[in-house]
C-alpha positions in Angstrom: 0.0 0.0 0.1 2.8 2.2 0.8 4.4 1.7 -2.6 1.0 2.7 -4.4 1.0 6.0 -2.5 4.4 6.5 -3.4 3.9 5.9 -7.1 0.7 8.1 -7.1 2.5 11.0 -5.4 5.3 10.6 -8.0 3.0 10.6 -10.7 0.9 13.6 -9.5 4.2 15.6 -9.2 5.3 14.6 -12.6 1.9 15.9 -14.2 2.1 19.1 -12.1 5.7 19.8 -13.2 5.3 18.8 -16.8 5.2 21.4 -19.6 5.1 21.7 -23.3 6.5 24.2 -25.5 5.6 24.6 -29.4 7.5 27.0 -31.5 6.8 27.8 -35.2 8.4 30.2 -37.6 6.4 32.9 -39.1 8.7 35.0 -41.1 12.3 34.6 -42.6 14.1 37.4 -44.6 17.7 37.7 -45.6 18.6 40.5 -43.3 21.1 40.1 -40.5 20.0 39.2 -37.1 22.0 40.8 -34.2 19.2 41.7 -31.8 16.2 39.9 -30.4 12.8 41.5 -29.2 10.0 39.6 -27.5 6.5 40.3 -26.6 4.6 38.1 -24.5 1.3 37.3 -22.7 0.7 34.8 -19.7 -2.8 33.4 -19.4 -3.5 31.8 -15.8 -6.1 29.0 -15.4 -7.3 29.9 -19.0 -9.2 32.8 -17.5 -7.0 35.6 -16.3 -5.7 37.5 -19.2 -4.0 40.9 -19.3 -6.2 43.5 -20.9 -3.3 45.4 -22.5 -1.4 42.3 -24.0 0.2 43.1 -27.3 1.7 40.1 -29.2 2.3 42.0 -32.5 5.5 41.8 -34.3 5.7 45.5 -34.3 5.7 45.4 -30.4 8.3 42.8 -30.3 10.5 44.7 -32.7 10.2 47.9 -30.5 11.1 45.9 -27.5 14.4 45.0 -29.1 15.0 48.2 -30.9 14.9 46.4 -34.2 14.2 48.4 -37.4 15.0 45.7 -40.0 13.4 42.3 -39.2 15.2 39.0 -40.0 13.1 36.3 -38.5 9.7 36.2 -36.5 8.8 33.2 -34.3 5.8 32.4 -32.4 6.0 30.4 -29.5 3.4 28.8 -26.8 4.8 27.3 -23.6 2.2 25.6 -21.5 2.1 24.0 -18.2 -0.8 22.8 -15.8 -2.0 26.3 -14.6 -0.5 28.9 -16.9 0.2 29.3 -20.7 2.7 31.8 -22.2 2.3 33.1 -25.7 5.4 34.8 -27.2 6.3 36.5 -30.4 10.1 36.6 -31.0 11.7 38.9 -33.5 15.2 39.1 -34.4 17.1 41.6 -36.7 19.0 44.9 -36.6 
């Protein structure tokens, strides 16, 4: 019986600590990439979202002080209670 409780506790801990990340390229150009800019939004429990979240390419480029975009990636990182959406821009 103690082994079953131990296995169950390990299983629940693994599920809580597990996460998933999916990234996909959106845009690729032939410009050089020396800088990186990120815009992100975190959603907790699928309900609580920031009202002023801006995931645009423009906002990410502004955050990285980028004027010529080289690549744009969109990434979703998900765990049990929160999900983070990121737009990642590289360039000069």
